[in-house]
N, C-alpha and C positions, 0 to 999 in steps of 0.2 A: 776269222775274228780272234784276236788275242784276249788275254785277260784285262788288259787295259781298256779294252771297248766296253766290258761290263762296267768298270769303274766310271767310265765317261758317261754311259747311258744313265747310271744311278745319280751321279752328280748333276747331269744336265736335268734330270727329272725334278730334282730338288730345285735348282737354279730356276728352270722354267716355271716352276709353280711358285717360287718364291720371287724371283726377278724378272717375272713376266711383265708391226706397224712402222712402220716406216717412220722416218724422223720428219717427214713433212709436217707443216703446221696447219692446224685446222682453220679454214677460212671463217672469220668472224666479222660481222658487220659492227665494228666496234663503236661507230658513231651513234648507233641505236641502242646501245647497252650503256647504262649509266651506273655508277657505283652509288650505294647508299651507305651511310655512315653507321653501319652495325656495330655494336659493343661486341666484346669478345664472346659473351654468352649467347647473343643473338646469332653470331657467326657460327658458332659450334653447333647450336640447335639446327640451323638451317643445313649444315653439312650431314648431320644425323638425319634429318627428315627426308633428304633426297638420295640417300644411299640406296644402292641396288638391292631390291628384296626378292627373295626367291625361297622355295623349299627344295626343289631339285633342279638343276640346271645342266644342260647338255649343250655341247658345242663341237663343231669341226673346225680345224684350223690348219692353215699352212705355216710352217715355222722354219725360219732361217737362222742358223747358229754360226757365229764367226768368232774365232780366236785366232790362231795361226793359220787355220784353214776354214773353208766355209763348207757346211753341210745343209742339206734341206730335206725335210721330211713332212709328213702329215701326222696329225694327232687327233684322237677323239678324246674329249674330256668330260667326265660327269661328276657332279658335285652334289651331295646331299648336305644342306646347310648344318654347320656345327657338328658334323658327323664323318663324312668320308669325301676323298677326292680319288677318282678312278681315272687312269689314263692309259690308252693304248697308242703305241707308237709304230708307224709303218713307213717304209720308203715311199717316195713320191709314186712309184709303181711296184706293187709287191704285196706280200702278206706281212701280218703282225710280226715285228721283230723283238718287242718288249712290251711289258705290261706293269703298271704301277698301282699300288693301292695305299693311300695314306690316310691313317686315322689320328686322333688326337694323341695316341700313345704308341703308334706303330708306323713302320714304313716297310712295305712289301715290294719285291721287284722280281720279275721273271724275265730272263734272258733266253728267249727261245732259239737263238741261232746257236748258242753254245750249250743249250740245255742245262742251264744254271738258274739258281735262285737266290736271293738275299733277304733275310728277315732281320729288322733292325728297329731302332728307335730314334727319336729326335736327339736324345742324349748322346747316343753313339755318333750320329752324323756330325752333330756340333763339336764334339770332342775330336773326331778325325780330321775335320776341315776347318776348324777354328772359325765357325759361324755361330750364329744364334737364331735359329729357326724355331717356330712352333706352328701348329696347325691354324691357329686364328690368322697369323700373318700370312700364310700361303693363301688361304681362302679369300681374304680380304683384297689382296693385291691382284689376284687372278680375276676378280669381278670388278675392279676399279674402286673399291671402298677404301676408307682410311684405316690404319691399323689402331687396334685398342690403345688408348693413351689416358694418361692421368688427366682428369678434368679439373683439377685444382688450377683456377685461373691465375694464380701466383706462378705457375710453371708453363704458361701459355703466352706466346707472343703473335699478335695479328696486326696486319697493316694492309694497305693498298699497293700492289706493285703495278704501277702503270706501265712500266715498260713491257711487262708479260701480260699486261691487261688481264689481271687477276687479283683476287684476294689471297694474301699470304698468311698461313697459319703454321707456327712452329710448335711442336709438343714433344714430351718425353714419354716413352712407353711405360705402361704401368708396371709391368713384370720386371722390367729392368730397374726401374726406380726402387721398387720394393727391395729388390736384391742388393743394389749397390749403394743406397743412401745410408745404410748401416755402417758402410766402410769409410765413405767419403761424401759429405753433404754437397759438395759441389760436383761430384762425378756425374751426377744425372745429366749433366749438359752434353756429355759425350754420347748419350743414347738418345737421339732425337729423330723425328721425322719432319721434314719440312714439306707443306702442301701448297701448291698453287691452284686455286679453286675458280672456275668460271663464275663470273658475276650473274649470268642469266639462268643457269640451271643448277648451280652449286654442284657440279660433277668436277672430280679431280682431274686437272690438266696434267700436272706432274707431281711425282712424288720422290722426294730425296731421302735416303736413310743412311745414317752412319752406323756401321756395325761395331759392337764392342770386341775387346780382345784382339784387334787387328787394325789395320789401316784400310780396311774395305769400306767402299762406298757404293751406293746403288742409286741410279736415277732411272725412274720408269715414267715414260710420257704416253699419255692417253689421247688418242685423236679419233676422228671420224665417229662421233657418238651418234647413235640411231636409236630410234624409239622401239621399244620391245614391251608389249603389254603396258603402255603408258609410261614407260620408264625409260631414261636415257642409259645407254650402254656403249662403252668404247669398243668399236670393231677393230680397232688397230692398237697395238701395243709395241713400244720400243723399249728395250732394257739395256742399260750400259752398266756393267758391274766393273768397278775399278779395284783390282787387287794385285796379286804378284804379276798378273797378266791381265790386260783388259779383254773383256768378254761382251759381245753384243748379241742379243737375240731379238729378232723381228717376228712378230706374231700377227698373222691376218686372220681373224675369225670370219669364216665363210657362212656358217649357219648356227644360229643360237635358238634353242628351244627352252622354254620353262616347262618342266615336266611334272611328274607326280610320284607318289610313293611306289609305283609299279616299276620304275626304272631300274634295270638291273646293273649291280655292281660285281658281277662274276669274277672271282679270282681264285682259281684252282691250280695248285701246283702239281704237274704230272709227277708220278711216283718215280719215274727213273731220273728226274733232274737232280743234279748235285748242288748241295748248299755250299756257298762260298762266303768269305769274310772280305771286307775291304782293308787292304794293308797300306 
């Protein structure tokens, strides 16, 4: 494995957690689901009420990654809400080849094949790859929740999209508005998330994000929602990232468990591993 593989794995880990099913459509008995004329506030409150709630979340998944070539592997993911995302990557048959630990202010990565590790931050990753990631965004997208947004109703657009049989919500992200509104009052329009929400359970069916500082866009589709502890959770996720080149990620969750504070987030860097930087 060459140095580029380390870079690929690190970038993938970020994209996987940020830009995290096949593109099949969920079967909905549309004739049995009727739209109600919610106002903007009622729709936002319902979206918040039915978000996936957890303290500790663990899952096993099969992942297919496609850019110019296709690769497949398994991953174990553990999330402690508002705290840490831990991820172990293995080939479909084999031992762990990479481990990732992401917190609000750090990103750590171990490449076991080349005996290397990386220590960095969101600021470092954002600057290197021209993206705008933060911990809250990664966690929310991975579990099918909406990204934190400005709840000023003047900055929100809602409607009924009968073609997609969903409520449509367009919002601007809080952090981006605070940062950019000082420069240009109209610029917040470039930093939006568009949500299509199921009318029967208020779960997100599709999420579209436009990224700042680049022409990147992200479309994440959630399907096969199943009940876990009386909550609906998407068992399949399809991610399409449009950038300099198109990337598609299919995630098939096999086993989802809501855990407790005893769940391990072990991340120990072997003493003989070499620290590397992404160039």
